[in-house]
C-alpha positions in Angstrom: -14.1 -22.9 -10.8 -11.8 -19.9 -11.6 -12.6 -18.0 -8.4 -13.5 -20.8 -5.9 -10.9 -19.4 -3.4 -13.2 -16.4 -3.0 -15.8 -18.7 -1.4 -18.7 -17.6 -3.6 -20.3 -18.6 -6.9 -19.9 -16.8 -10.2 -23.2 -15.1 -9.9 -22.3 -13.5 -6.6 -19.0 -12.4 -8.0 -20.6 -10.9 -11.0 -23.0 -8.9 -8.7 -20.0 -7.6 -6.7 -18.2 -6.6 -9.9 -21.2 -4.7 -11.1 -21.8 -2.9 -7.8 -18.2 -1.9 -7.5 -17.9 -0.6 -11.1 -21.1 1.4 -10.6 -19.6 2.9 -7.4 -16.4 3.9 -9.2 -17.6 4.7 -12.7 -14.3 6.5 -13.7 -12.1 3.5 -12.9 -11.6 1.3 -16.0 -11.6 -2.1 -14.4 -10.6 -4.9 -16.9 -12.1 -8.3 -16.9 -9.5 -11.0 -16.0 -9.2 -14.7 -16.5 -6.8 -17.6 -17.0 -6.2 -19.1 -20.4 -4.4 -22.2 -21.6 -0.9 -21.9 -23.0 0.0 -23.8 -26.2 3.3 -24.6 -27.9 4.2 -25.6 -31.4 2.7 -24.7 -34.8 0.0 -26.8 -36.5 -0.1 -29.7 -34.1 -0.1 -27.7 -30.9 0.4 -29.2 -27.4 -0.8 -27.8 -24.1 1.9 -26.4 -21.8 1.5 -28.2 -18.6 1.5 -26.4 -15.2 1.6 -23.0 -16.9 -1.1 -20.6 -17.9 -1.7 -17.0 -19.1 -3.4 -14.2 -17.2 -5.5 -12.4 -19.8 -7.0 -8.9 -19.4 -10.0 -7.8 -21.5 -11.3 -4.2 -21.6 -13.6 -2.6 -24.2 -13.3 -5.5 -26.5 -9.5 -5.7 -26.5 -7.5 -8.5 -24.9 -3.9 -8.6 -23.7 -1.7 -11.0 -21.8 -0.7 -9.5 -18.5 1.5 -12.4 -17.4 2.5 -16.0 -17.7 2.2 -17.9 -14.4 2.1 -21.3 -12.7 -1.2 -23.2 -12.6 -1.5 -22.4 -8.9 -1.5 -18.7 -9.4 -4.6 -17.3 -7.8 -6.5 -14.5 -9.4 -8.0 -11.9 -7.0 -10.3 -9.5 -8.9 -9.8 -5.9 -8.0 -13.5 -5.5 -7.5 -13.7 -8.3 -5.0 -10.7 -6.8 -3.1 -12.4 -3.4 -2.9 -15.8 -5.0 -1.9 -14.1 -7.0 0.9 -12.1 -4.0 2.1 -15.3 -1.9 2.4 -16.9 -4.7 4.4 -14.2 -4.4 7.0 -14.7 -0.6 7.1 -18.4 -1.1 7.6 -17.6 -3.1 10.7 -15.6 -0.2 12.2 -18.2 2.6 12.5 -16.1 4.3 15.1 -13.8 5.5 12.3 -16.6 7.4 10.6 -17.1 7.9 6.8 -13.9 7.1 4.9 -12.6 8.9 1.8 -11.6 6.2 -0.7 -9.3 6.6 -3.6 -8.7 3.8 -6.2 -5.9 3.9 -8.7 -5.1 1.4 -11.5 -1.7 1.1 -13.2 -0.4 -0.8 -16.2 -3.7 -1.0 -18.2 -5.5 -2.1 -15.1 -3.0 -4.9 -14.2 -2.1 -3.2 -10.9 -4.4 -1.7 -8.3 -3.9 0.4 -5.2 -6.7 1.6 -2.9 -6.2 4.0 0.0 -8.8 5.2 2.5 -8.5 8.1 5.0 -10.7 8.8 7.9 -11.1 12.6 8.4 -13.5 12.2 11.4 -10.7 10.6 13.5 -7.8 12.7 14.7 -4.9 12.5 17.1 -2.1 14.9 17.8 1.6 14.1 17.7 3.5 17.2 18.7 2.0 20.0 16.5 0.8 17.5 13.9 -2.8 16.2 13.4 -2.9 12.6 12.4 -5.7 10.8 10.5 -5.9 7.0 10.2 -5.2 5.5 6.7 -5.8 2.0 5.3 -5.5 0.3 2.0 -4.9 -2.7 -0.2 -2.9 -3.4 -3.3 -3.3 -6.2 -5.9 -2.0 -7.1 -9.3 -2.7 -9.4 -12.2 0.8 -9.3 -13.7 2.8 -10.8 -10.8 4.4 -7.4 -10.1 2.7 -6.9 -6.7 1.8 -9.3 -4.0 -1.6 -9.1 -2.4 -1.5 -6.8 0.6 -3.7 -5.0 3.1 -2.4 -2.4 5.4 -3.3 0.2 8.0 -1.5 3.4 8.8 -2.0 7.2 9.1 -1.7 10.5 7.3 -0.3 13.8 8.6 -2.8 16.5 8.1 -0.7 19.6 8.0 1.0 18.7 4.7 -1.1 15.7 3.6 1.9 13.5 3.5 1.3 9.8 4.4 3.5 6.9 5.1 2.4 3.3 5.4 2.9 3.0 9.2 1.6 0.0 11.2 3.5 -2.5 9.1 4.2 -4.7 12.0 0.8 -4.2 13.6 -1.5 -4.7 10.6 0.3 -5.4 7.4 -0.6 -8.7 5.8 -0.2 -10.3 2.4 1.4 -12.8 0.3 1.9 -14.2 -3.2 -1.2 -15.1 -5.2 -1.0 -18.8 -4.4 -3.8 -21.1 -3.4 -2.2 -21.3 0.1 -2.9 -17.6 0.6 -5.7 -17.3 3.2 -7.5 -14.1 2.0 -10.0 -14.0 4.8 -7.3 -14.3 7.5 -5.3 -11.7 5.7 -8.2 -9.2 5.7 -8.6 -9.9 9.4 -5.1 -8.4 9.9 -6.5 -5.1 8.7 -9.1 -5.2 11.5 -6.4 -6.1 14.1 -4.5 -3.0 13.0 -7.5 -0.7 13.2 -8.1 -1.9 16.8 -4.4 -1.1 17.7 -4.4 2.6 16.7 -3.8 3.9 20.2 -0.7 1.6 20.4 0.8 3.1 17.3 0.1 6.7 18.6 2.2 5.8 21.7 5.1 4.7 19.4 5.0 7.9 17.5 5.0 9.9 20.8 8.2 8.1 21.7 9.7 9.2 18.3 8.9 12.7 19.2 11.0 12.5 22.4 13.9 10.7 20.7 16.7 13.2 20.0 19.2 12.4 17.2 22.4 14.3 16.6 23.9 14.8 13.2 26.0 11.6 13.3 23.1 9.4 14.5 20.7 10.8 11.9 23.2 10.5 9.0 24.0 6.8 9.9 20.2 6.1 9.9 19.8 7.7 6.5 22.9 6.1 4.9 21.8 2.6 6.1 18.2 3.1 5.0 16.6 1.8 1.8 17.1 5.3 0.3 19.7 5.6 -2.5 22.6 8.0 -2.1 20.8 10.5 -4.4 17.6 10.2 -2.4 19.4 10.8 0.8 20.9 13.9 -0.7 17.4 15.1 -1.8 16.0 14.4 1.7 18.8 16.4 3.4 18.0 19.4 1.1 14.2 19.3 1.3 12.5 22.1 3.3 10.2 20.5 5.8 6.6 21.7 5.5 5.7 23.6 8.7 9.2 24.9 9.6 10.7 25.4 6.1 14.0 24.1 7.5 16.1 21.4 6.0 17.9 18.6 7.8 21.1 20.1 6.5 20.2 23.4 8.1 19.8 21.8 11.5 23.0 19.8 11.2 25.1 22.8 10.1 23.9 24.6 13.2 24.8 21.7 15.4 21.1 21.1 16.3 19.7 17.7 17.1 16.4 16.6 15.6 13.8 14.3 16.9 12.7 11.0 15.4 9.3 12.3 14.4 10.9 15.2 12.5 13.1 12.8 10.6 10.2 10.6 9.7 8.2 13.6 8.5 10.9 14.8 6.1 11.4 11.3 4.7 7.6 10.9 4.3 7.2 14.3 2.7 9.9 13.4 0.2 8.3 10.1 -0.9 4.8 11.5 -1.0 5.5 14.8 -2.8 8.8 14.5 -4.6 8.5 11.0 -6.0 6.0 9.8 -8.7 3.2 7.6 -7.5 4.4 4.3 -8.9 4.7 0.7 -7.7 8.4 1.5 -7.1 7.5 4.2 -4.6 5.0 1.8 -2.9 7.9 -0.6 -2.3 10.1 2.1 -0.9 7.4 3.3 1.4 7.0 -0.2 2.8 10.7 -0.8 3.3 11.2 2.6 4.9 8.2 2.0 7.3 9.7 -1.3 8.5 13.2 0.3 8.8 12.1 3.3 10.8 10.1 1.1 13.2 13.2 -1.0 13.8 15.6 1.9 14.3 13.3 4.3 16.2 11.3 1.9 18.3 
């Protein structure tokens, strides 16, 4: 059975796909399935241990990827349905605002949810929890679920909580989807712990040398570091360069906010930005913790 790893029969999966597509009518979900690979002309032979991932939408088919025979398809609709189940089990977070984006003709999917009814204050900033998942059919993205937060004042969000609630892995039969989803729940239950980490960042003072070393050793390119230094921070309208030229120290939370603002507002929303957000999250937690 194509989707036996989802622990449901085909009729149940079809019902889930229908309900999710009805809920998100403006999202063009493709159908997805594995197909056999053949080699040769005329007298063809089946290619062993390899298969194609085929997408079908509106009567047109395309090959999204060639993969090994243990590559596990995770329908976008199932991922969204399971994600929403977790949120239903967390009524203390209130009603979420959910945004679903597809890329590459539907081969890549990213979902993010914010919780406007839940707020905390870090310095002068109001913080809302944020959670999401990503998935792909073309091997470009590993399956992942995460939990983080969004800064209200400038609606910039970074995938925090990587160490607390980030879980995922390659689309292999060894990937335990149910255990992975449970990591999302763990993160949502540790929100207060993350707030305490950010409070520490607020009290951590960095001089010019310390901040520049952090930026230069970060996953940001030299050009991106240059852009971050020149970016006016929403709220104060001051740049990092302005503070450094005046010999002023900055706190870890301010540095995080400027970097976050750059990625959220100055970079295009692409899989490449997703990867940078994740690497920066892990890096900042290592350096500022």
